[in-house]
N, CA, C, O and the ligand as a Tripos MOL2 file, in Angstrom:
@<TRIPOS>MOLECULE
protein
  273   271    69     0     0
PROTEIN
NO_CHARGES

@<TRIPOS>ATOM
      1 N         163.9620  284.9980   61.4810 N.3       1 MET1
      2 CA        163.4120  286.2930   61.0550 C.3       1 MET1
      3 C         164.0380  287.4220   61.8650 C.2       1 MET1
      4 O         164.0940  287.3330   63.0910 O.2       1 MET1
      5 N         164.4960  288.4490   61.2320 N.am      2 ALA2
      6 CA        165.1680  289.5570   61.9060 C.3       2 ALA2
      7 C         164.1750  290.3950   62.7140 C.2       2 ALA2
      8 O         163.0610  290.6660   62.2670 O.2       2 ALA2
      9 N         164.6000  290.7920   63.8960 N.am      3 PRO3
     10 CA        163.7340  291.6650   64.7090 C.3       3 PRO3
     11 C         163.7720  293.0950   64.1900 C.2       3 PRO3
     12 O         164.6140  293.4540   63.3660 O.2       3 PRO3
     13 N         162.8380  293.9060   64.6930 N.am      4 GLU4
     14 CA        162.8340  295.3090   64.2650 C.3       4 GLU4
     15 C         164.0240  296.0490   64.8480 C.2       4 GLU4
     16 O         164.5710  296.9550   64.2190 O.2       4 GLU4
     17 N         164.4250  295.6560   66.0640 N.am      5 SER5
     18 CA        165.5650  296.2970   66.7150 C.3       5 SER5
     19 C         166.6940  295.2930   66.9000 C.2       5 SER5
     20 O         166.4430  294.1200   67.1770 O.2       5 SER5
     21 N         167.9330  295.7430   66.7500 N.am      6 GLU6
     22 CA        169.0890  294.8650   66.9280 C.3       6 GLU6
     23 C         169.2450  294.4350   68.3770 C.2       6 GLU6
     24 O         169.8790  293.4190   68.6620 O.2       6 GLU6
     25 N         168.6690  295.2050   69.2900 N.am      7 ASN7
     26 CA        168.8100  294.8920   70.7070 C.3       7 ASN7
     27 C         167.6990  293.9720   71.2100 C.2       7 ASN7
     28 O         167.6150  293.6970   72.4070 O.2       7 ASN7
     29 N         166.8690  293.5090   70.3230 N.am      8 ASP8
     30 CA        165.7920  292.6140   70.7190 C.3       8 ASP8
     31 C         166.3490  291.2950   71.2300 C.2       8 ASP8
     32 O         167.3550  290.7920   70.7290 O.2       8 ASP8
     33 N         165.6940  290.7560   72.2150 N.am      9 THR9
     34 CA        166.0400  289.4220   72.6990 C.3       9 THR9
     35 C         164.7620  288.6140   72.7430 C.2       9 THR9
     36 O         163.6650  289.1700   72.8050 O.2       9 THR9
     37 N         164.9040  287.3140   72.7100 N.am     10 LYS10
     38 CA        163.7340  286.4750   72.9200 C.3      10 LYS10
     39 C         164.1260  285.2350   73.6930 C.2      10 LYS10
     40 O         165.2480  284.7400   73.5870 O.2      10 LYS10
     41 N         163.1880  284.7500   74.4660 N.am     11 GLU11
     42 CA        163.4870  283.6060   75.3200 C.3      11 GLU11
     43 C         162.8550  282.3470   74.7630 C.2      11 GLU11
     44 O         161.7050  282.3310   74.3220 O.2      11 GLU11
     45 N         163.6540  281.2950   74.8010 N.am     12 LYS12
     46 CA        163.1630  280.0040   74.3510 C.3      12 LYS12
     47 C         163.8530  278.9250   75.1700 C.2      12 LYS12
     48 O         165.0740  278.9460   75.3200 O.2      12 LYS12
     49 N         163.0970  278.0000   75.6910 N.am     13 ASN13
     50 CA        163.6360  276.9150   76.5250 C.3      13 ASN13
     51 C         164.4940  277.4490   77.6710 C.2      13 ASN13
     52 O         165.4980  276.8360   78.0360 O.2      13 ASN13
     53 N         164.1040  278.5830   78.2360 N.am     14 GLY14
     54 CA        164.8210  279.1420   79.3800 C.3      14 GLY14
     55 C         166.1030  279.8620   79.0190 C.2      14 GLY14
     56 O         166.8220  280.3300   79.9020 O.2      14 GLY14
     57 N         166.4000  279.9570   77.7240 N.am     15 LYS15
     58 CA        167.6020  280.6630   77.3040 C.3      15 LYS15
     59 C         167.2150  281.9570   76.6040 C.2      15 LYS15
     60 O         166.1990  282.0340   75.9130 O.2      15 LYS15
     61 N         168.0400  282.9580   76.7990 N.am     16 THR16
     62 CA        167.7860  284.2430   76.1520 C.3      16 THR16
     63 C         168.5990  284.3230   74.8730 C.2      16 THR16
     64 O         169.8200  284.1680   74.8810 O.2      16 THR16
     65 N         167.9170  284.5610   73.8030 N.am     17 TYR17
     66 CA        168.5860  284.6650   72.5090 C.3      17 TYR17
     67 C         168.7030  286.1160   72.0970 C.2      17 TYR17
     68 O         167.7860  286.9130   72.2930 O.2      17 TYR17
     69 N         169.8390  286.4420   71.5280 N.am     18 ASN18
     70 CA        170.0780  287.7960   71.0180 C.3      18 ASN18
     71 C         170.1380  287.7460   69.5060 C.2      18 ASN18
     72 O         170.5430  286.7420   68.9210 O.2      18 ASN18
     73 N         169.7460  288.8030   68.8990 N.am     19 TRP19
     74 CA        169.8680  288.8760   67.4420 C.3      19 TRP19
     75 C         171.2950  289.2560   67.1060 C.2      19 TRP19
     76 O         171.7410  290.3530   67.4410 O.2      19 TRP19
     77 N         172.0120  288.3640   66.4500 N.am     20 CYS20
     78 CA        173.3960  288.6290   66.0790 C.3      20 CYS20
     79 C         173.4240  289.2010   64.6670 C.2      20 CYS20
     80 O         173.0020  288.5580   63.7060 O.2      20 CYS20
     81 N         173.9220  290.4030   64.5690 N.am     21 THR21
     82 CA        173.9630  291.0620   63.2570 C.3      21 THR21
     83 C         175.0340  290.4460   62.3710 C.2      21 THR21
     84 O         174.9770  290.5700   61.1470 O.2      21 THR21
     85 N         176.0210  289.7740   62.9890 N.am     22 LYS22
     86 CA        177.0900  289.1590   62.1980 C.3      22 LYS22
     87 C         176.6450  287.8490   61.5630 C.2      22 LYS22
     88 O         176.9560  287.5560   60.4090 O.2      22 LYS22
     89 N         175.9070  287.0680   62.3500 N.am     23 HIS23
     90 CA        175.4380  285.7820   61.8330 C.3      23 HIS23
     91 C         174.0760  285.8910   61.1760 C.2      23 HIS23
     92 O         173.6240  284.9650   60.5030 O.2      23 HIS23
     93 N         173.4330  287.0140   61.3710 N.am     24 LYS24
     94 CA        172.0880  287.2240   60.8320 C.3      24 LYS24
     95 C         171.1470  286.1250   61.3100 C.2      24 LYS24
     96 O         170.3470  285.5760   60.5520 O.2      24 LYS24
     97 N         171.2780  285.8330   62.5850 N.am     25 MET25
     98 CA        170.3920  284.8350   63.1710 C.3      25 MET25
     99 C         170.3000  285.0260   64.6810 C.2      25 MET25
    100 O         171.0700  285.7800   65.2750 O.2      25 MET25
    101 N         169.3390  284.3270   65.2890 N.am     26 TRP26
    102 CA        169.2050  284.3740   66.7430 C.3      26 TRP26
    103 C         170.2710  283.4780   67.3530 C.2      26 TRP26
    104 O         170.3780  282.3010   67.0070 O.2      26 TRP26
    105 N         171.0560  284.0370   68.2580 N.am     27 THR27
    106 CA        172.1370  283.2710   68.8700 C.3      27 THR27
    107 C         172.1370  283.4950   70.3700 C.2      27 THR27
    108 O         171.5190  284.4440   70.8530 O.2      27 THR27
    109 N         172.8310  282.6210   71.1260 N.am     28 ILE28
    110 CA        172.9230  282.8140   72.5750 C.3      28 ILE28
    111 C         173.9770  283.8490   72.9150 C.2      28 ILE28
    112 O         174.0420  284.3090   74.0550 O.2      28 ILE28
    113 N         174.8070  284.2260   71.9450 N.am     29 HIS29
    114 CA        175.7700  285.2950   72.1940 C.3      29 HIS29
    115 C         175.2470  286.5970   71.6100 C.2      29 HIS29
    116 O         174.3630  286.6090   70.7530 O.2      29 HIS29
    117 N         175.8070  287.6730   72.0900 N.am     30 LYS30
    118 CA        175.4420  288.9770   71.5420 C.3      30 LYS30
    119 C         176.3980  289.3010   70.4080 C.2      30 LYS30
    120 O         177.5440  288.8510   70.4090 O.2      30 LYS30
    121 N         175.9390  290.0640   69.4600 N.am     31 SER31
    122 CA        176.8200  290.4180   68.3380 C.3      31 SER31
    123 C         178.0280  291.1980   68.8380 C.2      31 SER31
    124 O         179.0940  291.1410   68.2240 O.2      31 SER31
    125 N         177.8790  291.9280   69.9470 N.am     32 SER32
    126 CA        179.0180  292.6690   70.5060 C.3      32 SER32
    127 C         180.0440  291.7110   71.0920 C.2      32 SER32
    128 O         181.2410  291.9970   71.0780 O.2      32 SER32
    129 N         179.5810  290.5700   71.6100 N.am     33 GLU33
    130 CA        180.5100  289.5910   72.1710 C.3      33 GLU33
    131 C         181.2610  288.8720   71.0580 C.2      33 GLU33
    132 O         182.4180  288.4850   71.2260 O.2      33 GLU33
    133 N         180.6120  288.7000   69.9480 N.am     34 PHE34
    134 CA        181.2410  287.9680   68.8480 C.3      34 PHE34
    135 C         182.4680  288.7050   68.3250 C.2      34 PHE34
    136 O         183.4100  288.0670   67.8550 O.2      34 PHE34
    137 N         182.4770  290.0220   68.3960 N.am     35 THR35
    138 CA        183.5900  290.8080   67.8720 C.3      35 THR35
    139 C         184.8720  290.5390   68.6490 C.2      35 THR35
    140 O         185.9630  290.8190   68.1530 O.2      35 THR35
    141 N         184.7550  290.0010   69.8560 N.am     36 LEU36
    142 CA        185.9440  289.6950   70.6500 C.3      36 LEU36
    143 C         186.6770  288.4850   70.1000 C.2      36 LEU36
    144 O         187.7880  288.1890   70.5390 O.2      36 LEU36
    145 N         186.0960  287.7960   69.1730 N.am     37 GLY37
    146 CA        186.7200  286.6120   68.6000 C.3      37 GLY37
    147 C         185.8160  285.4100   68.7960 C.2      37 GLY37
    148 O         185.3180  285.1720   69.8960 O.2      37 GLY37
    149 N         185.6110  284.6690   67.7520 N.am     38 SER38
    150 CA        184.7350  283.5100   67.8360 C.3      38 SER38
    151 C         185.3970  282.4150   68.6660 C.2      38 SER38
    152 O         186.6250  282.3560   68.7250 O.2      38 SER38
    153 N         184.6300  281.5640   69.2950 N.am     39 PRO39
    154 CA        185.2150  280.4730   70.0790 C.3      39 PRO39
    155 C         186.1720  279.6150   69.2590 C.2      39 PRO39
    156 O         187.1780  279.1290   69.7760 O.2      39 PRO39
    157 N         185.8570  279.4340   67.9880 N.am     40 LYS40
    158 CA        186.7200  278.6140   67.1400 C.3      40 LYS40
    159 C         188.0940  279.2730   66.9650 C.2      40 LYS40
    160 O         189.1280  278.6070   67.0250 O.2      40 LYS40
    161 N         188.0850  280.5730   66.7510 N.am     41 GLU41
    162 CA        189.3520  281.2900   66.5930 C.3      41 GLU41
    163 C         190.1780  281.2270   67.8760 C.2      41 GLU41
    164 O         191.3980  281.0710   67.8380 O.2      41 GLU41
    165 N         189.4850  281.3510   69.0180 N.am     42 GLU42
    166 CA        190.1750  281.2640   70.3020 C.3      42 GLU42
    167 C         190.8290  279.9000   70.4520 C.2      42 GLU42
    168 O         191.9610  279.7990   70.9250 O.2      42 GLU42
    169 N         190.1260  278.8580   70.0540 N.am     43 LYS43
    170 CA        190.6360  277.5010   70.1820 C.3      43 LYS43
    171 C         191.8850  277.3250   69.3140 C.2      43 LYS43
    172 O         192.8810  276.7550   69.7600 O.2      43 LYS43
    173 N         191.8270  277.8090   68.0950 N.am     44 ASN44
    174 CA        192.9790  277.7030   67.2050 C.3      44 ASN44
    175 C         194.1860  278.4210   67.7880 C.2      44 ASN44
    176 O         195.3160  277.9440   67.6820 O.2      44 ASN44
    177 N         193.9390  279.5670   68.4030 N.am     45 LYS45
    178 CA        195.0270  280.3410   68.9780 C.3      45 LYS45
    179 C         195.6960  279.5480   70.0960 C.2      45 LYS45
    180 O         196.9230  279.5180   70.1940 O.2      45 LYS45
    181 N         194.8890  278.9060   70.9390 N.am     46 LYS46
    182 CA        195.4380  278.1220   72.0390 C.3      46 LYS46
    183 C         196.2490  276.9510   71.5040 C.2      46 LYS46
    184 O         197.2990  276.6160   72.0520 O.2      46 LYS46
    185 N         195.7650  276.3340   70.4410 N.am     47 GLU47
    186 CA        196.5030  275.2130   69.8570 C.3      47 GLU47
    187 C         197.8440  275.6870   69.3090 C.2      47 GLU47
    188 O         198.8510  274.9870   69.4220 O.2      47 GLU47
    189 N         197.8520  276.8640   68.7230 N.am     48 GLU48
    190 CA        199.1030  277.4350   68.2220 C.3      48 GLU48
    191 C         200.0640  277.6820   69.3790 C.2      48 GLU48
    192 O         201.2500  277.3670   69.2880 O.2      48 GLU48
    193 N         199.5470  278.2460   70.4670 N.am     49 ASP49
    194 CA        200.3770  278.5040   71.6400 C.3      49 ASP49
    195 C         200.9600  277.2080   72.1720 C.2      49 ASP49
    196 O         202.1210  277.1510   72.5770 O.2      49 ASP49
    197 N         200.1390  276.1710   72.1650 N.am     50 SER50
    198 CA        200.5730  274.8800   72.6770 C.3      50 SER50
    199 C         201.7100  274.3280   71.8220 C.2      50 SER50
    200 O         202.6920  273.8020   72.3470 O.2      50 SER50
    201 N         201.5710  274.4490   70.5140 N.am     51 LYS51
    202 CA        202.6290  273.9840   69.6100 C.3      51 LYS51
    203 C         203.9160  274.7600   69.8570 C.2      51 LYS51
    204 O         205.0070  274.1900   69.8510 O.2      51 LYS51
    205 N         203.7790  276.0570   70.0740 N.am     52 ASP52
    206 CA        204.9140  276.9150   70.3310 C.3      52 ASP52
    207 C         205.6230  276.4830   71.6050 C.2      52 ASP52
    208 O         206.8520  276.4340   71.6650 O.2      52 ASP52
    209 N         204.8300  276.1730   72.6180 N.am     53 LEU53
    210 CA        205.3810  275.7450   73.9000 C.3      53 LEU53
    211 C         206.1190  274.4210   73.7420 C.2      53 LEU53
    212 O         207.2050  274.2360   74.2910 O.2      53 LEU53
    213 N         205.5280  273.5160   72.9970 N.am     54 GLN54
    214 CA        206.1720  272.2130   72.7730 C.3      54 GLN54
    215 C         207.5120  272.3970   72.0690 C.2      54 GLN54
    216 O         208.4840  271.7090   72.3800 O.2      54 GLN54
    217 N         207.5550  273.3130   71.1340 N.am     55 LEU55
    218 CA        208.7950  273.5770   70.4090 C.3      55 LEU55
    219 C         209.8590  274.1240   71.3550 C.2      55 LEU55
    220 O         211.0190  273.7140   71.3040 O.2      55 LEU55
    221 N         209.4500  275.0600   72.2240 N.am     56 LYS56
    222 CA        210.3880  275.6320   73.1900 C.3      56 LYS56
    223 C         210.9160  274.5630   74.1280 C.2      56 LYS56
    224 O         212.1010  274.5410   74.4620 O.2      56 LYS56
    225 N         210.0240  273.6790   74.5500 N.am     57 GLN57
    226 CA        210.4450  272.6000   75.4500 C.3      57 GLN57
    227 C         211.4220  271.6640   74.7430 C.2      57 GLN57
    228 O         212.3920  271.1950   75.3380 O.2      57 GLN57
    229 N         211.1550  271.4040   73.4760 N.am     58 ALA58
    230 CA        212.0430  270.5380   72.6970 C.3      58 ALA58
    231 C         213.4060  271.1930   72.5440 C.2      58 ALA58
    232 O         214.4370  270.5300   72.6510 O.2      58 ALA58
    233 N         213.4080  272.4920   72.2950 N.am     59 LEU59
    234 CA        214.6710  273.2100   72.1390 C.3      59 LEU59
    235 C         215.4580  273.2230   73.4380 C.2      59 LEU59
    236 O         216.6770  273.0570   73.4190 O.2      59 LEU59
    237 N         214.7900  273.4160   74.5610 N.am     60 SER60
    238 CA        215.5160  273.4240   75.8370 C.3      60 SER60
    239 C         216.0260  272.0390   76.1690 C.2      60 SER60
    240 O         217.0560  271.9050   76.8300 O.2      60 SER60
    241 N         215.3300  271.0070   75.7270 N.am     61 ALA61
    242 CA        215.8020  269.6420   75.9200 C.3      61 ALA61
    243 C         217.0820  269.4240   75.1320 C.2      61 ALA61
    244 O         218.0130  268.7800   75.6160 O.2      61 ALA61
    245 N         217.1310  269.9580   73.9200 N.am     62 ILE62
    246 CA        218.3270  269.8450   73.0880 C.3      62 ILE62
    247 C         219.5080  270.5600   73.7440 C.2      62 ILE62
    248 O         220.6160  270.0280   73.7890 O.2      62 ILE62
    249 N         219.2670  271.7510   74.2450 N.am     63 LYS63
    250 CA        220.3160  272.5000   74.9350 C.3      63 LYS63
    251 C         220.8470  271.7040   76.1080 C.2      63 LYS63
    252 O         222.0520  271.6640   76.3560 O.2      63 LYS63
    253 N         219.9360  271.0730   76.8250 N.am     64 PHE64
    254 CA        220.3170  270.2940   78.0000 C.3      64 PHE64
    255 C         221.2780  269.1800   77.5950 C.2      64 PHE64
    256 O         222.2780  268.9390   78.2720 O.2      64 PHE64
    257 N         220.9780  268.5100   76.5030 N.am     65 PHE65
    258 CA        221.8390  267.4140   76.0620 C.3      65 PHE65
    259 C         223.2090  267.9300   75.6120 C.2      65 PHE65
    260 O         224.2250  267.2600   75.8010 O.2      65 PHE65
    261 N         223.2270  269.1110   75.0210 N.am     66 ILE66
    262 CA        224.5110  269.6830   74.5870 C.3      66 ILE66
    263 C         225.3890  269.9840   75.7960 C.2      66 ILE66
    264 O         226.6010  269.7720   75.7630 O.2      66 ILE66
    265 N         224.7620  270.4810   76.8700 N.am     67 LEU67
    266 CA        225.5050  270.8350   78.0820 C.3      67 LEU67
    267 C         226.1570  269.6230   78.7240 C.2      67 LEU67
    268 O         227.2490  269.7200   79.2840 O.2      67 LEU67
    269 N         225.4900  268.4880   78.6430 N.am     68 ILE68
    270 CA        226.1160  267.2870   79.2350 C.3      68 ILE68
    271 C         227.1880  266.8540   78.2450 C.2      68 ILE68
    272 O         227.8820  265.8640   78.4810 O.2      68 ILE68
    273 ZN        177.0530  285.8340   66.0270 Zn       69 ZN69
@<TRIPOS>BOND
     1     1     2 1
     2     2     3 1
     3     3     4 2
     4     3     5 am
     5     5     6 1
     6     6     7 1
     7     7     8 2
     8     7     9 am
     9     9    10 1
    10    10    11 1
    11    11    12 2
    12    11    13 am
    13    13    14 1
    14    14    15 1
    15    15    16 2
    16    15    17 am
    17    17    18 1
    18    18    19 1
    19    19    20 2
    20    19    21 am
    21    21    22 1
    22    22    23 1
    23    23    24 2
    24    23    25 am
    25    25    26 1
    26    26    27 1
    27    27    28 2
    28    27    29 am
    29    29    30 1
    30    30    31 1
    31    31    32 2
    32    31    33 am
    33    33    34 1
    34    34    35 1
    35    35    36 2
    36    35    37 am
    37    37    38 1
    38    38    39 1
    39    39    40 2
    40    39    41 am
    41    41    42 1
    42    42    43 1
    43    43    44 2
    44    43    45 am
    45    45    46 1
    46    46    47 1
    47    47    48 2
    48    47    49 am
    49    49    50 1
    50    50    51 1
    51    51    52 2
    52    51    53 am
    53    53    54 1
    54    54    55 1
    55    55    56 2
    56    55    57 am
    57    57    58 1
    58    58    59 1
    59    59    60 2
    60    59    61 am
    61    61    62 1
    62    62    63 1
    63    63    64 2
    64    63    65 am
    65    65    66 1
    66    66    67 1
    67    67    68 2
    68    67    69 am
    69    69    70 1
    70    70    71 1
    71    71    72 2
    72    71    73 am
    73    73    74 1
    74    74    75 1
    75    75    76 2
    76    75    77 am
    77    77    78 1
    78    78    79 1
    79    79    80 2
    80    79    81 am
    81    81    82 1
    82    82    83 1
    83    83    84 2
    84    83    85 am
    85    85    86 1
    86    86    87 1
    87    87    88 2
    88    87    89 am
    89    89    90 1
    90    90    91 1
    91    91    92 2
    92    91    93 am
    93    93    94 1
    94    94    95 1
    95    95    96 2
    96    95    97 am
    97    97    98 1
    98    98    99 1
    99    99   100 2
   100    99   101 am
   101   101   102 1
   102   102   103 1
   103   103   104 2
   104   103   105 am
   105   105   106 1
   106   106   107 1
   107   107   108 2
   108   107   109 am
   109   109   110 1
   110   110   111 1
   111   111   112 2
   112   111   113 am
   113   113   114 1
   114   114   115 1
   115   115   116 2
   116   115   117 am
   117   117   118 1
   118   118   119 1
   119   119   120 2
   120   119   121 am
   121   121   122 1
   122   122   123 1
   123   123   124 2
   124   123   125 am
   125   125   126 1
   126   126   127 1
   127   127   128 2
   128   127   129 am
   129   129   130 1
   130   130   131 1
   131   131   132 2
   132   131   133 am
   133   133   134 1
   134   134   135 1
   135   135   136 2
   136   135   137 am
   137   137   138 1
   138   138   139 1
   139   139   140 2
   140   139   141 am
   141   141   142 1
   142   142   143 1
   143   143   144 2
   144   143   145 am
   145   145   146 1
   146   146   147 1
   147   147   148 2
   148   147   149 am
   149   149   150 1
   150   150   151 1
   151   151   152 2
   152   151   153 am
   153   153   154 1
   154   154   155 1
   155   155   156 2
   156   155   157 am
   157   157   158 1
   158   158   159 1
   159   159   160 2
   160   159   161 am
   161   161   162 1
   162   162   163 1
   163   163   164 2
   164   163   165 am
   165   165   166 1
   166   166   167 1
   167   167   168 2
   168   167   169 am
   169   169   170 1
   170   170   171 1
   171   171   172 2
   172   171   173 am
   173   173   174 1
   174   174   175 1
   175   175   176 2
   176   175   177 am
   177   177   178 1
   178   178   179 1
   179   179   180 2
   180   179   181 am
   181   181   182 1
   182   182   183 1
   183   183   184 2
   184   183   185 am
   185   185   186 1
   186   186   187 1
   187   187   188 2
   188   187   189 am
   189   189   190 1
   190   190   191 1
   191   191   192 2
   192   191   193 am
   193   193   194 1
   194   194   195 1
   195   195   196 2
   196   195   197 am
   197   197   198 1
   198   198   199 1
   199   199   200 2
   200   199   201 am
   201   201   202 1
   202   202   203 1
   203   203   204 2
   204   203   205 am
   205   205   206 1
   206   206   207 1
   207   207   208 2
   208   207   209 am
   209   209   210 1
   210   210   211 1
   211   211   212 2
   212   211   213 am
   213   213   214 1
   214   214   215 1
   215   215   216 2
   216   215   217 am
   217   217   218 1
   218   218   219 1
   219   219   220 2
   220   219   221 am
   221   221   222 1
   222   222   223 1
   223   223   224 2
   224   223   225 am
   225   225   226 1
   226   226   227 1
   227   227   228 2
   228   227   229 am
   229   229   230 1
   230   230   231 1
   231   231   232 2
   232   231   233 am
   233   233   234 1
   234   234   235 1
   235   235   236 2
   236   235   237 am
   237   237   238 1
   238   238   239 1
   239   239   240 2
   240   239   241 am
   241   241   242 1
   242   242   243 1
   243   243   244 2
   244   243   245 am
   245   245   246 1
   246   246   247 1
   247   247   248 2
   248   247   249 am
   249   249   250 1
   250   250   251 1
   251   251   252 2
   252   251   253 am
   253   253   254 1
   254   254   255 1
   255   255   256 2
   256   255   257 am
   257   257   258 1
   258   258   259 1
   259   259   260 2
   260   259   261 am
   261   261   262 1
   262   262   263 1
   263   263   264 2
   264   263   265 am
   265   265   266 1
   266   266   267 1
   267   267   268 2
   268   267   269 am
   269   269   270 1
   270   270   271 1
   271   271   272 2
@<TRIPOS>SUBSTRUCTURE
     1 MET1         2 RESIDUE 1 A MET
     2 ALA2         6 RESIDUE 1 A ALA
     3 PRO3        10 RESIDUE 1 A PRO
     4 GLU4        14 RESIDUE 1 A GLU
     5 SER5        18 RESIDUE 1 A SER
     6 GLU6        22 RESIDUE 1 A GLU
     7 ASN7        26 RESIDUE 1 A ASN
     8 ASP8        30 RESIDUE 1 A ASP
     9 THR9        34 RESIDUE 1 A THR
    10 LYS10       38 RESIDUE 1 A LYS
    11 GLU11       42 RESIDUE 1 A GLU
    12 LYS12       46 RESIDUE 1 A LYS
    13 ASN13       50 RESIDUE 1 A ASN
    14 GLY14       54 RESIDUE 1 A GLY
    15 LYS15       58 RESIDUE 1 A LYS
    16 THR16       62 RESIDUE 1 A THR
    17 TYR17       66 RESIDUE 1 A TYR
    18 ASN18       70 RESIDUE 1 A ASN
    19 TRP19       74 RESIDUE 1 A TRP
    20 CYS20       78 RESIDUE 1 A CYS
    21 THR21       82 RESIDUE 1 A THR
    22 LYS22       86 RESIDUE 1 A LYS
    23 HIS23       90 RESIDUE 1 A HIS
    24 LYS24       94 RESIDUE 1 A LYS
    25 MET25       98 RESIDUE 1 A MET
    26 TRP26      102 RESIDUE 1 A TRP
    27 THR27      106 RESIDUE 1 A THR
    28 ILE28      110 RESIDUE 1 A ILE
    29 HIS29      114 RESIDUE 1 A HIS
    30 LYS30      118 RESIDUE 1 A LYS
    31 SER31      122 RESIDUE 1 A SER
    32 SER32      126 RESIDUE 1 A SER
    33 GLU33      130 RESIDUE 1 A GLU
    34 PHE34      134 RESIDUE 1 A PHE
    35 THR35      138 RESIDUE 1 A THR
    36 LEU36      142 RESIDUE 1 A LEU
    37 GLY37      146 RESIDUE 1 A GLY
    38 SER38      150 RESIDUE 1 A SER
    39 PRO39      154 RESIDUE 1 A PRO
    40 LYS40      158 RESIDUE 1 A LYS
    41 GLU41      162 RESIDUE 1 A GLU
    42 GLU42      166 RESIDUE 1 A GLU
    43 LYS43      170 RESIDUE 1 A LYS
    44 ASN44      174 RESIDUE 1 A ASN
    45 LYS45      178 RESIDUE 1 A LYS
    46 LYS46      182 RESIDUE 1 A LYS
    47 GLU47      186 RESIDUE 1 A GLU
    48 GLU48      190 RESIDUE 1 A GLU
    49 ASP49      194 RESIDUE 1 A ASP
    50 SER50      198 RESIDUE 1 A SER
    51 LYS51      202 RESIDUE 1 A LYS
    52 ASP52      206 RESIDUE 1 A ASP
    53 LEU53      210 RESIDUE 1 A LEU
    54 GLN54      214 RESIDUE 1 A GLN
    55 LEU55      218 RESIDUE 1 A LEU
    56 LYS56      222 RESIDUE 1 A LYS
    57 GLN57      226 RESIDUE 1 A GLN
    58 ALA58      230 RESIDUE 1 A ALA
    59 LEU59      234 RESIDUE 1 A LEU
    60 SER60      238 RESIDUE 1 A SER
    61 ALA61      242 RESIDUE 1 A ALA
    62 ILE62      246 RESIDUE 1 A ILE
    63 LYS63      250 RESIDUE 1 A LYS
    64 PHE64      254 RESIDUE 1 A PHE
    65 PHE65      258 RESIDUE 1 A PHE
    66 ILE66      262 RESIDUE 1 A ILE
    67 LEU67      266 RESIDUE 1 A LEU
    68 ILE68      270 RESIDUE 1 A ILE
    69 ZN69       273 GROUP 0 **** ****
């Protein structure tokens, strides 16, 4: 159920819940924090970076073999 104010918080099981306007539900994150990027998006980005790094390492390995 939506609170009267977007800044409302409520505590349950020792955790403070914020009303997230993006998810339209009570969440442990604030709606302002969500705008920085969801954890899932962050994870995908890191995986992309990792793939990129692996490619660079593979390319430098190829260069190394050409030099010999
Ligand atoms: Zn949210």
